[in-house]
N, C-alpha and C positions, 0 to 999 in steps of 0.2 A: 083740933083734922087732923086726919092722916093725910102726908104730901108726900110725893116722892120727887127727887131733881136730882135728875137725867145732866149727867156734868156734873157732877159733887167735887171734885177733886180741881176745877178750872178755878180761873180767879177771883170770879163771882157766885161759883156753888159751893167755895170751902166754906166761906164766914155765910153762907144762906143758911148753909144747914145748921150750924151754931146759934142763928139769930132765930129761926122757925123753932127750935125747941127751947130756945131763951123766952119766946112766946104760947109757951107751952101744947106745942104742934107735934104730933110723934112723926118722926123723918125714915124717909126709907130712903138712903143713897144708891143710885144704877151708875155704875161703872166697869170697866171693863176689866177682864182678868187682869191683865196687865199692870192695873191702877190700884187694886184692891189695897196693896199696902201702903196705899196715902189718902185710904179714907180718912175723913173725919168722923170725931165720934157722933155716928148717927145712931136711930134707936135700931135700925136693920141695912143690911148690904144687900142688895141684889144684881147679879152681875149678868152684864151679857151688851154685845158688839151692838151699837146701835142700826149699822147697816144689816144685821141681819134680823130679819123679821121674826123669823119662829120664838128667837133666844128674845127679842124685844116680847113680844106676848106672853112666853113664858115667866120673865121677869116679872112685868110689870102685873101678871096675873096670880103671882105667890106675894106680891106684897099687898094686890088692891085697895089702891090710893082713892082718897075723897078729889085731890088736886093734882094733878101733876105741875112738873117745870122744867123746863126745858132751857138748859144753860150750855150747851153742848156746842163744843168749836173746836177745830185746831190751830188754832192761832199760837198756840206753844211751841207751835214746828217754824214760825216765820224767820225767826234767826238764823238758823240752818239753809231750811229749805222752802222760799216763799212761795213760788207755785204751787210746792204741794200743801202746802199749810191753807192755803186760799181753796184750789182743787177740794181738799176734803172736808173744808169748811162749808163749803157750794153742799156736798153731798150729804155731811148731816144737817143741812138746813133745808133737804129735798125729801130724799131716803129717808134720812133720821127721823123727820118730823112726820112722814106719812104712817110710819112704823109704829111711832109714840102717842098720835090720835088714835090711829086703830085700836092701840093697845087700852088706850084711855075708854073709848067707848066699849069693849070688850067688857072693862069691869065695872061697868055704870058709875065712871069719875063724874063730876059734876064742870071740874073747871080746869083749862089748859093756861097755861101761864107759858110764854117764850119770850126767848132775850133776841131782837134785832138790831138794827145800828138805826143814827141817824143823822148820818153822814152820806146817806145813800140817793137824795133826790138831786136831779139835775141843775144846773147850774143857771138857773131862769127867776126872774122875778123879783120878791124881796129880796133882800140881803140876806134876810133869816125869816124862815119858812114853816108854814105849819105840819101839819099832818096828812091833810090835803094836795099839798104840790107832789107832780109827778116822780116819779123814781128815774133814775140813768139807767134804764136797760138800754140805752141806743147808745153808752159812752163808746167814744171811738177807740179805746182799749180795749180788745175782744178779753183780756184776763177782768176787769174791772165792768163790762159788762154782764159776764157771768156769773158773778160774785151778785151784782145787782137783780138778775133774775133769777136768782137762787131766792134772796131775800124775799123776793116780792113773791115767790112761789112758798116760803114757809108763811109768811103772812096773809096769803090767800087761806090757806089750809087751816090755820090756827081760827081764823073768822068767819070760817064758813059757817053759814047759819043749819045747815043741811046735819053739823057735823053733833049735834045736840050733847054739844060742851060748850060754857061760856067760856070765850075765846079772848086772851086778853096778849097784846102783843107790846113788850116795852123795848123801845127803839132807843138805848142807850148812846150817849155821846162817847166823846172818847173820851175813855178809859185815864186816869191816873190814880196813881198810889203804889201799894206794893204788889208785888207782881207783874207791872204793869210794864210794857216798854216804854214808859213816859219816869217810871221810878229812878231813883237815882243809880239803881244799877242794871235800868233796863237798855235795850237795844238803841232807844233813840237817844236816848242821856249819854251814852257811849257816842254815838255820831257826834252829838254837837260838844263834845269835850276834844274828840278829835278835830272838829273844824269840818268835820264832815255832812255837815247841813246847813247849808248858804240858805240865804233868803232870796228868793227871785223875784226880781224887778222889784214891784213896791209891797209885796209880800200881803196881798190883798184878800186871799182866801180866808175865810170866815171858819174857825170852828168851835165848834159846842162841846166842853168839856165836861166829866163826871166823876166824883172822886168813887172808887171802888164800893168805899162805905154807903155811899146815895144809892149807886147800884142795886145794895143788897137790899136796902129797906123800904126802893121802890116794888123789888121784889116781893117782900113781904107785905105791903102794901096790897098789892093785885091779888095776891095768895088769899085774903083778907076781905078782900072788898067784894060788892054785888055789882060791878059795872064789867062791860067788856068793850073791844073796840083795839084801836093803836094809841098809842099815848108816845112823845119824845118824852126821854128820861135825861136830862142836861141840868144843867146848871145855870144861872140866870145870866150869865158874864159872857153872850158868844163873841168873839175875840179874833179879831185879824191875826195873819201870823208876824206881823211887822209888830204887833203888839204881843204875841205869849214867846215867838223866840227868843228874843234878846233877854225879855224877861228868863225864861229857863236857862238861859246860858249865865247871868249875871247868876241863879241858884245854885248852880253847880262852881261856880269858879271858873266858869270857861271863857276860853277866847270870846269876844263879839261876832256872831254869823255874819260873813262875809259876805256883798250884795253879788249876783249874779247877772246877767239878762234873764228875760222870761223866757225866751225861746232855747235856750240852751237847757232850763231844770229838768225837762223829761230824760235829756241823754244822759245827763246829770245823776238824778235821783231818780227816774223810774215815773212812767207817766204818774200813778198814782199819786205817789209824793207831789209831784209838779204841782196835780189838781188839785190838793189839798192846799200846799201855798199858797197858788195863786187865784184860784178861780171858784172853789167850794163855796158854798151856803151855810149859815147856822140855821139853827134848830131853834124853834119856839117849842119852853115847855107849859104854855098857858092852857093846855088840855088837860094835862097830868094836875096840875093844882087844882082844877074847878072839879072833872069827873072824877079822876081816880081819888083826890084829897092827899097826894105829895106832894113834896115841895124839899128842896135840896138842904142835907142839916152844912152844907159847904157850898154857899150860893155863889162865890167866885172862886174859878184857880190859881188867884192871883196868891190867895190864902195859902197853898199848899204846893203847888205846881213845883216839883225839883226838890221840895224838900223832904222826901222819904224813900 
């Protein structure tokens, strides 16, 4: 098949290009002009800013793919400008998705696969939630509420039955591995080494992790499958912060995380990280296993977190 990968220089997009080509697919990489020198070995490169509707329509028209894969975000900016990174990512999930969907329809593409996140659910109900759990669109933090509303809008556009596309949403768990925040050289690892990531209260927040290689594998599976819908793409081992954070510190030969009162966590860490460590719920991957036919090659974060 001919597959267009938007966001082809990203943490998942870059290795995805190679994985698709290894499976015999022809791959067009859609990138911004400033990222052209970082393009992986694709069969073709097309250039457009995802927020420029006309440029996206022209680029996708030039490529004429059968399948469009949306892996775009601005999370590379998180280290230097967290508010800007989240705001731009929200626009890519709303405006950027709309432009790509329109372009895919215009060229007669059959399938549309988009990246989402598995940790946007409201913290209610079972400790580990499936895809039907409501999203946290009314989170008390305005920044996170805006992020989740953008996620909801992306998912609505991609799965809209009126689009004429077979829409697949892959809700990735918290990514670890090369080039992620949880890599040995990543921002989270640096915070752990410096003792800047304490454990609030009992560390009851639950994280569902995913290795980058498994994210790539899920995207390849979604391109080649014949099902549509929303899928949690996570490992098999949801874990409380009280489990994974001390483990990460040990792997990094860092000091053990100090314990702080949960009430202080938002001021010390920001609302989002405090939420992740104290009250977030995990994500079940049963639907991806049964309906999509995917399973993680790395079933547990315990075998790799902090080692790459």
